[in-house]
FIRO-341826 format. One record per residue (C-alpha): residue in three letters; x, y, z. Coordinates in Angstrom, 2 decimals. Layout:
residues N
+------+---------+---------+---------+
| rest |    east |   north |      up |
+------+---------+---------+---------+
|  ALA |       X |       Y |       Z |
...
+------+---------+---------+---------+
end
This chain:
residues 472
+------+---------+---------+---------+
| rest |    east |   north |      up |
+------+---------+---------+---------+
|  MET |   25.20 |  -14.94 |    7.58 |
|  LYS |   25.84 |  -13.50 |   11.03 |
|  ILE |   23.24 |  -13.37 |   13.80 |
|  PHE |   23.45 |  -11.44 |   17.06 |
|  ASN |   23.07 |  -14.20 |   19.64 |
|  THR |   21.48 |  -12.92 |   22.86 |
|  MET |   23.23 |  -15.76 |   24.71 |
|  SER |   26.76 |  -14.62 |   23.78 |
|  ARG |   25.87 |  -10.93 |   23.31 |
|  GLN |   27.74 |  -10.87 |   20.00 |
|  LYS |   27.29 |  -11.59 |   16.31 |
|  GLU |   28.03 |  -15.18 |   15.37 |
|  GLU |   28.29 |  -16.95 |   12.04 |
|  PHE |   25.08 |  -18.90 |   11.52 |
|  LYS |   25.65 |  -22.63 |   11.10 |
|  PRO |   22.55 |  -24.85 |   11.24 |
|  ILE |   22.58 |  -28.15 |   13.11 |
|  ASN |   21.66 |  -30.03 |    9.93 |
|  GLU |   23.07 |  -28.76 |    6.65 |
|  GLY |   20.43 |  -27.10 |    4.47 |
|  LYS |   17.75 |  -27.19 |    7.21 |
|  VAL |   16.76 |  -24.66 |    9.86 |
|  GLY |   14.41 |  -25.11 |   12.81 |
|  ILE |   13.00 |  -21.83 |   14.15 |
|  TYR |   10.75 |  -21.51 |   17.19 |
|  VAL |    8.97 |  -18.20 |   17.82 |
|  CYS |    6.84 |  -17.72 |   20.93 |
|  GLY |    3.31 |  -16.94 |   19.76 |
|  PRO |    0.48 |  -14.97 |   21.36 |
|  THR |   -1.86 |  -15.84 |   24.21 |
|  VAL |   -5.20 |  -15.88 |   22.41 |
|  TYR |   -7.73 |  -13.99 |   24.54 |
|  ASP |   -8.13 |  -10.79 |   22.47 |
|  TYR |   -7.10 |   -9.14 |   19.20 |
|  ILE |   -3.33 |   -8.85 |   18.85 |
|  HIS |   -1.82 |   -5.40 |   19.39 |
|  ILE |    0.76 |   -3.48 |   17.40 |
|  GLY |    3.54 |   -4.68 |   19.74 |
|  ASN |    2.68 |   -8.32 |   18.94 |
|  ALA |    3.09 |   -7.52 |   15.25 |
|  ARG |    6.79 |   -6.65 |   15.48 |
|  PRO |    8.17 |  -10.15 |   16.24 |
|  MET |    5.68 |  -11.66 |   13.78 |
|  ILE |    6.96 |   -9.42 |   10.96 |
|  VAL |   10.65 |   -9.53 |   11.91 |
|  PHE |   10.95 |  -13.29 |   12.22 |
|  ASP |    8.72 |  -13.92 |    9.20 |
|  THR |   11.28 |  -11.84 |    7.29 |
|  LEU |   14.11 |  -13.95 |    8.75 |
|  ARG |   12.28 |  -17.05 |    7.56 |
|  ARG |   11.74 |  -15.61 |    4.08 |
|  TYR |   15.42 |  -14.69 |    3.77 |
|  LEU |   16.60 |  -18.13 |    4.87 |
|  MET |   14.23 |  -19.68 |    2.30 |
|  TYR |   15.68 |  -17.31 |   -0.33 |
|  LYS |   19.14 |  -18.60 |    0.61 |
|  GLY |   17.94 |  -22.14 |   -0.10 |
|  TYR |   17.26 |  -23.46 |    3.40 |
|  ASP |   14.41 |  -25.82 |    4.18 |
|  VAL |   12.86 |  -23.91 |    7.09 |
|  ASN |   10.73 |  -25.58 |    9.76 |
|  TYR |    9.03 |  -22.57 |   11.34 |
|  VAL |    7.06 |  -23.29 |   14.51 |
|  SER |    5.03 |  -20.66 |   16.35 |
|  ASN |    2.63 |  -21.69 |   19.10 |
|  PHE |   -0.71 |  -20.47 |   20.38 |
|  THR |   -1.04 |  -20.33 |   24.16 |
|  ASP |   -4.69 |  -21.37 |   24.38 |
|  VAL |   -4.95 |  -22.01 |   28.12 |
|  ASP |   -4.09 |  -19.14 |   30.44 |
|  ASP |   -5.50 |  -17.00 |   33.28 |
|  LYS |   -6.42 |  -14.20 |   30.84 |
|  ILE |   -8.32 |  -16.61 |   28.59 |
|  ILE |  -10.18 |  -18.06 |   31.57 |
|  LYS |  -11.04 |  -14.55 |   32.85 |
|  ARG |  -12.40 |  -13.56 |   29.43 |
|  ALA |  -14.44 |  -16.78 |   29.20 |
|  ILE |  -16.02 |  -16.18 |   32.63 |
|  GLU |  -16.86 |  -12.58 |   31.70 |
|  GLU |  -18.61 |  -13.71 |   28.50 |
|  GLY |  -20.19 |  -16.83 |   30.00 |
|  VAL |  -18.57 |  -19.17 |   27.46 |
|  THR |  -15.88 |  -21.86 |   27.59 |
|  SER |  -12.16 |  -21.11 |   27.46 |
|  SER |  -11.87 |  -23.09 |   24.24 |
|  GLU |  -14.51 |  -20.86 |   22.60 |
|  ILE |  -12.47 |  -17.79 |   23.48 |
|  SER |   -9.16 |  -19.28 |   22.31 |
|  GLU |  -10.54 |  -20.68 |   19.04 |
|  ARG |  -12.25 |  -17.37 |   18.25 |
|  TYR |   -9.07 |  -15.37 |   18.72 |
|  ILE |   -6.83 |  -17.90 |   16.98 |
|  GLN |   -8.93 |  -17.22 |   13.86 |
|  GLU |   -8.62 |  -13.47 |   14.42 |
|  VAL |   -4.83 |  -13.74 |   14.85 |
|  MET |   -4.57 |  -15.76 |   11.64 |
|  LYS |   -6.52 |  -13.06 |    9.79 |
|  ASP |   -4.28 |  -10.29 |   11.12 |
|  MET |   -1.17 |  -12.29 |   10.20 |
|  ALA |   -2.46 |  -12.79 |    6.66 |
|  ASP |   -3.21 |   -9.05 |    6.38 |
|  LEU |    0.37 |   -8.33 |    7.50 |
|  ASN |    1.55 |  -10.81 |    4.84 |
|  VAL |    3.05 |  -13.07 |    7.51 |
|  LEU |    3.42 |  -16.60 |    6.17 |
|  GLU |    1.55 |  -19.30 |    8.03 |
|  ALA |    3.91 |  -21.31 |   10.25 |
|  THR |    4.97 |  -24.81 |    9.27 |
|  THR |    3.18 |  -25.77 |   12.48 |
|  HIS |    1.02 |  -23.69 |   14.81 |
|  PRO |    0.81 |  -26.01 |   17.84 |
|  LYS |   -1.78 |  -25.35 |   20.54 |
|  ALA |   -0.82 |  -25.87 |   24.16 |
|  THR |   -4.03 |  -27.76 |   24.99 |
|  GLU |   -3.25 |  -30.41 |   22.35 |
|  GLU |    0.17 |  -31.25 |   23.81 |
|  ILE |   -0.74 |  -31.94 |   27.47 |
|  PRO |    0.40 |  -35.62 |   27.53 |
|  ASP |    3.92 |  -34.63 |   26.43 |
|  MET |    3.98 |  -31.86 |   29.03 |
|  ILE |    3.09 |  -34.36 |   31.76 |
|  ALA |    5.86 |  -36.66 |   30.49 |
|  MET |    8.46 |  -33.87 |   30.69 |
|  VAL |    7.41 |  -33.01 |   34.24 |
|  GLU |    7.74 |  -36.68 |   35.23 |
|  THR |   11.26 |  -36.73 |   33.74 |
|  LEU |   12.22 |  -33.61 |   35.71 |
|  ILE |   10.91 |  -35.10 |   38.94 |
|  GLU |   12.79 |  -38.35 |   38.32 |
|  LYS |   16.03 |  -36.41 |   37.75 |
|  GLY |   15.56 |  -34.37 |   40.93 |
|  HIS |   14.92 |  -31.08 |   39.11 |
|  ALA |   11.27 |  -30.83 |   40.19 |
|  TYR |    9.05 |  -31.63 |   43.16 |
|  GLU |    5.35 |  -31.74 |   43.95 |
|  VAL |    3.55 |  -30.00 |   46.84 |
|  ASN |   -0.24 |  -30.28 |   47.25 |
|  GLY |   -0.84 |  -30.85 |   43.54 |
|  THR |    1.57 |  -28.14 |   42.35 |
|  VAL |    4.82 |  -29.17 |   40.70 |
|  TYR |    7.73 |  -26.73 |   40.93 |
|  PHE |   11.03 |  -26.61 |   39.06 |
|  ARG |   13.95 |  -26.65 |   41.49 |
|  THR |   15.76 |  -23.64 |   40.01 |
|  ARG |   19.03 |  -24.02 |   41.92 |
|  SER |   19.34 |  -27.59 |   40.63 |
|  PHE |   20.19 |  -26.13 |   37.21 |
|  PRO |   23.72 |  -24.63 |   37.39 |
|  GLY |   23.33 |  -22.48 |   34.26 |
|  TYR |   20.28 |  -20.53 |   35.44 |
|  GLY |   20.58 |  -16.89 |   34.39 |
|  LYS |   22.97 |  -17.47 |   31.47 |
|  LEU |   20.65 |  -15.93 |   28.85 |
|  SER |   19.46 |  -12.92 |   30.85 |
|  LYS |   22.85 |  -12.54 |   32.56 |
|  LYS |   21.07 |  -12.40 |   35.93 |
|  ASN |   22.83 |  -13.69 |   39.04 |
|  ILE |   20.66 |  -16.11 |   41.01 |
|  ASP |   21.69 |  -14.67 |   44.40 |
|  ASP |   20.95 |  -11.11 |   43.25 |
|  LEU |   17.50 |  -12.26 |   42.10 |
|  GLU |   16.69 |  -13.59 |   45.54 |
|  ALA |   18.09 |  -10.58 |   47.37 |
|  GLY |   16.02 |   -8.23 |   45.25 |
|  HIS |   12.73 |   -9.94 |   46.07 |
|  ARG |   12.71 |  -10.29 |   49.88 |
|  ASP |    9.39 |   -8.43 |   50.23 |
|  GLU |    7.79 |  -10.69 |   47.62 |
|  LYS |    9.07 |  -13.74 |   49.48 |
|  HIS |    7.28 |  -12.55 |   52.60 |
|  GLN |    4.11 |  -11.83 |   50.64 |
|  LEU |    4.14 |  -15.35 |   49.16 |
|  LYS |    4.23 |  -16.85 |   52.62 |
|  VAL |    1.32 |  -14.66 |   53.70 |
|  SER |   -0.71 |  -15.70 |   50.63 |
|  GLY |   -0.09 |  -19.40 |   51.24 |
|  GLU |    2.30 |  -19.85 |   48.33 |
|  GLY |    5.23 |  -20.23 |   50.65 |
|  GLU |    5.23 |  -24.00 |   50.04 |
|  LYS |    8.12 |  -23.72 |   47.59 |
|  GLU |   11.52 |  -24.98 |   48.71 |
|  ASP |   13.02 |  -21.81 |   47.27 |
|  PHE |   11.49 |  -18.48 |   46.28 |
|  LEU |   13.07 |  -18.79 |   42.80 |
|  ASP |   11.37 |  -22.10 |   41.97 |
|  PHE |    8.73 |  -21.75 |   39.25 |
|  VAL |    5.56 |  -23.67 |   38.43 |
|  LEU |    5.49 |  -26.59 |   35.98 |
|  TRP |    2.01 |  -27.84 |   36.84 |
|  LYS |   -0.76 |  -26.13 |   38.83 |
|  PRO |   -3.92 |  -27.66 |   40.36 |
|  LYS |   -7.31 |  -26.69 |   38.96 |
|  LYS |   -9.51 |  -23.99 |   40.45 |
|  GLU |  -13.30 |  -24.04 |   40.34 |
|  GLY |  -14.63 |  -23.36 |   36.84 |
|  GLU |  -11.23 |  -23.67 |   35.13 |
|  PRO |  -10.31 |  -26.15 |   32.37 |
|  PHE |   -8.20 |  -29.04 |   33.65 |
|  TRP |   -6.48 |  -32.27 |   32.67 |
|  SER |   -5.75 |  -35.40 |   34.70 |
|  SER |   -2.17 |  -35.92 |   35.80 |
|  PRO |   -0.20 |  -37.99 |   38.36 |
|  TRP |   -0.43 |  -34.94 |   40.68 |
|  GLY |   -4.17 |  -34.45 |   40.34 |
|  GLU |   -6.35 |  -32.46 |   37.98 |
|  GLY |   -4.80 |  -29.25 |   36.75 |
|  ARG |   -3.02 |  -27.52 |   33.89 |
|  PRO |    0.55 |  -26.78 |   32.77 |
|  GLY |    2.64 |  -23.73 |   33.57 |
|  TRP |    3.27 |  -21.29 |   30.72 |
|  HIS |    7.04 |  -21.84 |   30.49 |
|  LEU |    6.63 |  -25.60 |   30.16 |
|  GLU |    4.39 |  -25.32 |   27.09 |
|  CYS |    7.04 |  -23.88 |   24.77 |
|  SER |    9.71 |  -26.36 |   25.89 |
|  VAL |    7.45 |  -29.27 |   25.00 |
|  MET |    6.09 |  -27.89 |   21.73 |
|  SER |    9.51 |  -26.93 |   20.38 |
|  LYS |   10.89 |  -30.38 |   21.26 |
|  LYS |    8.01 |  -32.17 |   19.53 |
|  TYR |    7.96 |  -30.15 |   16.32 |
|  ILE |   11.66 |  -29.27 |   15.93 |
|  GLY |   13.72 |  -31.55 |   18.19 |
|  ASP |   15.75 |  -31.43 |   21.39 |
|  ILE |   17.93 |  -28.64 |   19.92 |
|  ILE |   16.50 |  -25.62 |   18.10 |
|  ASP |   18.61 |  -23.74 |   15.56 |
|  ILE |   17.02 |  -20.34 |   16.33 |
|  HIS |   14.71 |  -19.46 |   19.19 |
|  ALA |   13.15 |  -16.02 |   18.81 |
|  GLY |   10.74 |  -13.59 |   20.41 |
|  GLY |   10.41 |  -10.14 |   21.94 |
|  GLU |   13.10 |   -9.01 |   24.40 |
|  ASP |   10.47 |   -8.92 |   27.16 |
|  LEU |   10.52 |  -12.74 |   27.04 |
|  ILE |   14.22 |  -13.11 |   27.85 |
|  PHE |   13.45 |  -13.25 |   31.58 |
|  PRO |   11.81 |  -15.18 |   33.00 |
|  HIS |   10.15 |  -17.04 |   30.10 |
|  HIS |   13.13 |  -17.96 |   27.93 |
|  GLU |   15.40 |  -18.39 |   30.94 |
|  ASN |   12.94 |  -20.88 |   32.43 |
|  GLU |   12.54 |  -22.67 |   29.10 |
|  ILE |   16.30 |  -23.22 |   28.97 |
|  ALA |   16.44 |  -24.51 |   32.54 |
|  GLN |   13.64 |  -27.08 |   32.21 |
|  SER |   14.55 |  -28.18 |   28.67 |
|  GLU |   18.26 |  -28.66 |   29.30 |
|  ALA |   17.59 |  -30.31 |   32.66 |
|  ALA |   15.16 |  -32.76 |   31.01 |
|  ASN |   16.96 |  -33.42 |   27.71 |
|  ASP |   20.62 |  -33.11 |   28.77 |
|  VAL |   21.48 |  -31.16 |   25.60 |
|  GLU |   21.73 |  -27.50 |   24.62 |
|  PHE |   18.23 |  -26.07 |   24.10 |
|  ALA |   18.89 |  -23.54 |   21.31 |
|  ARG |   21.98 |  -22.59 |   19.29 |
|  TYR |   20.99 |  -18.99 |   18.59 |
|  TRP |   18.69 |  -16.62 |   20.46 |
|  MET |   17.18 |  -13.63 |   18.64 |
|  HIS |   15.12 |  -10.92 |   20.34 |
|  ASN |   13.47 |   -7.86 |   18.85 |
|  GLY |   13.46 |   -4.49 |   20.63 |
|  PHE |   10.50 |   -2.82 |   22.31 |
|  LEU |    7.87 |   -0.79 |   20.49 |
|  LYS |    6.81 |    2.54 |   21.97 |
|  ILE |    3.87 |    4.75 |   21.00 |
|  ASP |    4.84 |    8.42 |   20.61 |
|  GLY |    7.77 |    7.78 |   22.93 |
|  GLU |    5.64 |    6.16 |   25.65 |
|  LYS |    5.29 |    2.55 |   26.69 |
|  MET |    2.05 |    1.17 |   25.27 |
|  SER |   -0.66 |    0.68 |   27.89 |
|  LYS |   -4.44 |    0.84 |   28.13 |
|  SER |   -4.22 |    3.28 |   31.05 |
|  LEU |   -2.37 |    5.80 |   28.85 |
|  GLY |   -4.92 |    5.39 |   26.07 |
|  ASN |   -2.22 |    4.47 |   23.56 |
|  PHE |   -3.01 |    0.78 |   23.24 |
|  PHE |   -3.71 |   -0.11 |   19.60 |
|  THR |   -4.71 |   -3.42 |   18.07 |
|  ILE |   -3.80 |   -4.38 |   14.51 |
|  ARG |   -7.48 |   -3.88 |   13.68 |
|  ASP |   -7.33 |   -0.31 |   15.03 |
|  ILE |   -4.25 |    0.50 |   12.97 |
|  GLY |   -5.68 |   -1.21 |    9.87 |
|  LYS |   -8.55 |    1.29 |    9.82 |
|  LYS |   -6.03 |    4.11 |    9.47 |
|  TYR |   -3.22 |    2.63 |    7.37 |
|  PRO |   -2.82 |   -0.26 |    4.92 |
|  LEU |   -1.08 |   -2.99 |    6.92 |
|  GLN |    1.61 |   -3.24 |    4.22 |
|  VAL |    2.64 |    0.24 |    5.38 |
|  ILE |    2.91 |   -1.05 |    8.96 |
|  ARG |    5.05 |   -3.99 |    7.82 |
|  PHE |    7.31 |   -1.63 |    5.84 |
|  PHE |    7.53 |    0.73 |    8.84 |
|  MET |    8.54 |   -2.12 |   11.17 |
|  LEU |   11.33 |   -3.21 |    8.82 |
|  SER |   12.65 |    0.33 |    8.33 |
|  ALA |   14.49 |    0.03 |   11.66 |
|  HIS |   16.89 |   -2.69 |   12.78 |
|  TYR |   14.95 |   -5.38 |   14.64 |
|  ARG |   17.05 |   -5.07 |   17.81 |
|  SER |   16.57 |   -1.31 |   18.05 |
|  PRO |   13.73 |    0.23 |   20.05 |
|  LEU |   11.05 |    1.42 |   17.64 |
|  ASN |    8.84 |    4.46 |   18.14 |
|  PHE |    5.40 |    4.30 |   16.54 |
|  SER |    3.91 |    7.68 |   15.64 |
|  ASP |    1.64 |    9.06 |   12.92 |
|  THR |    4.50 |   11.19 |   11.58 |
|  LEU |    6.85 |    8.22 |   11.22 |
|  VAL |    4.18 |    5.94 |    9.76 |
|  GLU |    3.19 |    8.63 |    7.22 |
|  ALA |    6.86 |    8.87 |    6.22 |
|  ALA |    6.93 |    5.08 |    5.78 |
|  LYS |    3.77 |    5.26 |    3.67 |
|  ASN |    5.37 |    7.86 |    1.38 |
|  SER |    8.52 |    5.75 |    1.09 |
|  LEU |    6.57 |    2.62 |    0.22 |
|  ASP |    4.57 |    4.60 |   -2.34 |
|  ARG |    7.85 |    5.51 |   -4.08 |
|  ILE |    8.62 |    1.81 |   -4.53 |
|  LEU |    5.11 |    0.93 |   -5.67 |
|  THR |    5.05 |    3.88 |   -8.10 |
|  ALA |    8.37 |    2.76 |   -9.59 |
|  MET |    7.02 |   -0.76 |  -10.04 |
|  SER |    3.86 |    0.58 |  -11.67 |
|  ARG |    6.02 |    2.67 |  -14.00 |
|  LEU |    8.00 |   -0.44 |  -14.96 |
|  GLU |    4.73 |   -2.25 |  -15.68 |
|  ASP |    3.74 |    0.54 |  -18.06 |
|  ALA |    7.17 |    0.53 |  -19.70 |
|  LYS |    6.94 |   -3.23 |  -20.30 |
|  ALA |    3.76 |   -2.77 |  -22.33 |
|  GLY |    5.48 |   -0.71 |  -25.02 |
|  ALA |    9.00 |   -2.12 |  -24.74 |
|  GLN |   11.09 |   -3.31 |  -27.68 |
|  ASN |   11.58 |   -6.99 |  -28.39 |
|  ARG |   15.33 |   -6.97 |  -28.98 |
|  GLU |   18.66 |   -7.93 |  -27.43 |
|  ALA |   20.11 |   -5.76 |  -24.68 |
|  ASN |   22.68 |   -3.21 |  -25.82 |
|  GLU |   25.93 |   -2.44 |  -23.99 |
|  GLU |   24.44 |    0.38 |  -21.92 |
|  GLU |   21.59 |   -1.89 |  -20.83 |
|  LYS |   24.00 |   -4.67 |  -19.94 |
|  GLU |   25.84 |   -2.21 |  -17.67 |
|  LEU |   22.49 |   -1.35 |  -16.08 |
|  LEU |   21.79 |   -5.04 |  -15.37 |
|  ALA |   25.30 |   -5.47 |  -13.95 |
|  LYS |   24.60 |   -2.57 |  -11.59 |
|  MET |   21.32 |   -4.23 |  -10.54 |
|  ALA |   23.25 |   -7.45 |   -9.79 |
|  GLU |   25.63 |   -5.44 |   -7.58 |
|  PHE |   22.63 |   -4.06 |   -5.71 |
|  VAL |   21.36 |   -7.61 |   -5.10 |
|  THR |   24.73 |   -8.51 |   -3.54 |
|  LYS |   24.59 |   -5.34 |   -1.43 |
|  PHE |   21.06 |   -6.27 |   -0.28 |
|  GLU |   22.24 |   -9.78 |    0.66 |
|  ASN |   25.21 |   -8.34 |    2.57 |
|  ALA |   22.83 |   -6.18 |    4.61 |
|  MET |   20.54 |   -9.13 |    5.38 |
|  ASP |   23.55 |  -11.35 |    6.18 |
|  ASP |   24.62 |   -8.76 |    8.75 |
|  ASP |   22.17 |   -9.71 |   11.50 |
|  LEU |   19.09 |   -9.18 |    9.34 |
|  ASN |   19.72 |   -5.48 |    8.74 |
|  THR |   16.43 |   -4.73 |    6.99 |
|  ALA |   16.95 |   -0.95 |    7.31 |
|  ASP |   20.05 |   -1.11 |    5.11 |
|  ALA |   18.36 |   -3.63 |    2.82 |
|  ILE |   15.50 |   -1.18 |    2.22 |
|  SER |   18.05 |    1.55 |    1.43 |
|  VAL |   19.42 |   -0.71 |   -1.31 |
|  ILE |   15.94 |   -1.12 |   -2.78 |
|  PHE |   15.65 |    2.68 |   -2.95 |
|  GLU |   18.95 |    2.81 |   -4.84 |
|  MET |   17.48 |    0.34 |   -7.33 |
|  VAL |   14.30 |    2.40 |   -7.61 |
|  LYS |   16.34 |    5.55 |   -8.26 |
|  LEU |   18.34 |    3.81 |  -10.99 |
|  SER |   15.18 |    2.40 |  -12.53 |
|  ASN |   13.39 |    5.77 |  -12.54 |
|  SER |   16.36 |    7.53 |  -14.16 |
|  SER |   17.25 |    4.83 |  -16.71 |
|  ILE |   14.23 |    2.77 |  -17.76 |
|  THR |   11.72 |    3.83 |  -20.42 |
|  SER |    9.61 |    1.92 |  -22.95 |
|  ASP |   12.55 |    2.39 |  -25.36 |
|  ASN |   14.48 |   -0.25 |  -23.46 |
|  ALA |   14.60 |   -3.92 |  -24.42 |
|  GLN |   11.71 |   -5.83 |  -22.89 |
|  THR |   14.06 |   -8.41 |  -21.34 |
|  VAL |   15.92 |   -5.61 |  -19.54 |
|  ILE |   12.74 |   -4.04 |  -18.13 |
|  ASN |   11.52 |   -7.50 |  -17.05 |
|  GLU |   14.84 |   -8.17 |  -15.28 |
|  VAL |   14.73 |   -4.86 |  -13.36 |
|  TYR |   11.07 |   -5.40 |  -12.47 |
|  GLU |   11.60 |   -8.99 |  -11.31 |
|  THR |   14.75 |   -8.11 |   -9.32 |
|  ILE |   13.12 |   -5.32 |   -7.31 |
|  GLY |   10.01 |   -7.48 |   -6.82 |
|  LYS |   12.09 |  -10.44 |   -5.62 |
|  LEU |   13.89 |   -8.39 |   -2.96 |
|  CYS |   10.65 |   -6.78 |   -1.80 |
|  ASP |    9.13 |  -10.25 |   -1.51 |
|  ILE |   11.94 |  -11.28 |    0.87 |
|  LEU |   10.77 |   -8.40 |    3.08 |
|  GLY |    7.15 |   -9.50 |    2.63 |
|  ILE |    6.31 |   -6.30 |    0.75 |
|  ILE |    3.72 |   -6.87 |   -1.98 |
|  THR |    4.58 |   -4.88 |   -5.10 |
|  LYS |    2.21 |   -6.44 |   -7.62 |
|  VAL |   -1.29 |   -5.10 |   -7.03 |
|  GLU |   -4.07 |   -7.16 |   -8.54 |
|  ALA |   -6.31 |   -5.26 |  -10.94 |
|  GLU |   -9.52 |   -4.06 |   -9.28 |
|  ILE |  -12.64 |   -5.93 |  -10.35 |
|  LEU |  -14.77 |   -3.82 |  -12.73 |
|  ASP |  -18.35 |   -2.74 |  -11.96 |
|  ASP |  -19.72 |   -4.65 |  -14.98 |
|  ASP |  -18.01 |   -7.85 |  -13.78 |
|  ILE |  -19.53 |   -7.38 |  -10.32 |
|  GLU |  -23.02 |   -6.97 |  -11.76 |
|  ALA |  -22.55 |  -10.09 |  -13.91 |
|  LEU |  -21.45 |  -12.16 |  -10.91 |
|  ILE |  -24.41 |  -10.91 |   -8.85 |
|  GLU |  -26.78 |  -11.98 |  -11.65 |
|  GLU |  -25.12 |  -15.39 |  -11.77 |
|  ARG |  -25.45 |  -15.67 |   -7.98 |
|  GLN |  -29.18 |  -14.82 |   -8.15 |
|  ALA |  -29.71 |  -17.47 |  -10.84 |
|  ALA |  -27.81 |  -20.04 |   -8.74 |
|  ARG |  -30.02 |  -19.31 |   -5.73 |
|  LYS |  -33.18 |  -19.76 |   -7.82 |
|  GLU |  -31.86 |  -23.12 |   -8.95 |
|  LYS |  -31.10 |  -23.93 |   -5.29 |
|  ASN |  -27.40 |  -24.20 |   -6.15 |
|  PHE |  -26.45 |  -22.60 |   -2.85 |
|  ALA |  -22.85 |  -23.83 |   -2.99 |
|  ARG |  -22.22 |  -21.78 |   -6.16 |
|  ALA |  -24.09 |  -18.79 |   -4.72 |
|  ASP |  -21.90 |  -18.86 |   -1.60 |
|  GLU |  -18.78 |  -19.30 |   -3.73 |
|  ILE |  -19.61 |  -16.14 |   -5.69 |
|  ARG |  -20.32 |  -14.17 |   -2.49 |
|  ASP |  -16.94 |  -15.30 |   -1.05 |
|  MET |  -15.18 |  -14.48 |   -4.32 |
|  LEU |  -16.58 |  -10.96 |   -4.27 |
|  ALA |  -15.78 |  -10.58 |   -0.55 |
|  GLU |  -12.11 |  -11.38 |   -1.29 |
|  GLN |  -12.16 |   -8.46 |   -3.75 |
|  GLY |  -13.58 |   -6.20 |   -1.03 |
|  ILE |  -17.12 |   -6.24 |   -2.41 |
|  VAL |  -19.89 |   -6.38 |    0.22 |
|  LEU |  -23.34 |   -7.65 |   -0.84 |
|  GLU |  -26.56 |   -6.53 |    0.84 |
|  ASP |  -29.84 |   -8.38 |    0.21 |
|  THR |  -32.65 |   -5.78 |    0.32 |
|  ARG |  -36.33 |   -5.67 |   -0.65 |
|  GLU |  -35.31 |   -3.86 |   -3.84 |
|  GLY |  -32.83 |   -6.61 |   -4.72 |
|  VAL |  -29.12 |   -7.11 |   -4.18 |
|  LYS |  -27.07 |   -4.00 |   -3.58 |
|  TRP |  -23.28 |   -3.88 |   -3.38 |
|  LYS |  -20.51 |   -1.58 |   -2.23 |
|  ARG |  -16.76 |   -1.62 |   -2.02 |
|  ALA |  -15.52 |   -2.17 |    1.56 |
+------+---------+---------+---------+
end
């Protein structure tokens, strides 16, 4: 498998640090609101990478953090008159729901920044001891020029960075932030402000800088060296560049072997922003399209390419996905009346062709996770299935075609097997059982039935006339 490594700007053969095991770190969201459609792209892309590596037999340790202490979280908490932790916990649950609806697998570990503060303090102490950091009035800064490789990921020259920000340097001095030794130094630890959450540290009460959090969490849950570090291309500078600097300065080893970044998402050709009125959350989009369609749409383009989100393109993706789902439904029907016999020569040739398609799919995925080409292969399989499979075929052959297409769709996180919808009579029976359980004060069973129905999209309403229900 070859991966385009942002560090080298070329495709490289993927070789994990430990044979058969892969450690992946993906920067997660700051949890102060519902996630937007742009957040969904890295979640879907790198979930697909994980699924494919698992398909290839790797034991994948997939770590994706939640930034649960941040200026935006604090601002939201003040606006609502609640604690920062209430805001972050609320939106962590909302993110998890959106991820599940997008069929994104739960990470091996979802660390929270606030639960790793002691290790963050320890890394800052190490950086100070090694001369890579210094403290001024309770703020600890990373001494950027002390790290010779700064700029190697973003390909930015440190002198050009300084020259391009002379006005900002002056502004920092005016605002009282001119205490840094160098304009390019960035914050590792900041002192508390009134009403903000804080933790005790050798430099006073305060909280960690954003860049530091990912360095510490990846080290704890994966190790000093990560196989693959991934995220959106907007994180290359300064976030990932700063992560490299502080991690390599502290640990004296390479931070990550491979860097993967997905391209930007635009809305109707425009950058997404609230001021333009084109800012959409996953919840907004979910009211208009099934989120499986959104996942399929995201994977229809190469992950490094810019992606334009528009109703026309999403409708086209919906129609394409429907072709796959219709073909799978047709295979289901064919299985019901299929013949229980050995495959004949023509059917064996069909299965051989399907095996060739699997290899072609793998070749596309091995070429820097080319999901666009992989989806094209699935359409070739669908076309072959539609033109060749009927209930006259051997049942084993139909099963093989069905399972093969389903397996490849599963690698992409596309659900092809739709559960049968619960029947009205079954709903009524469960409601009666729930009512009986409530009379017997067996509230646990009553709640269980309500939850069971809710999972099937059935909403119950307790009214004076009795329990009414509707499909959500």
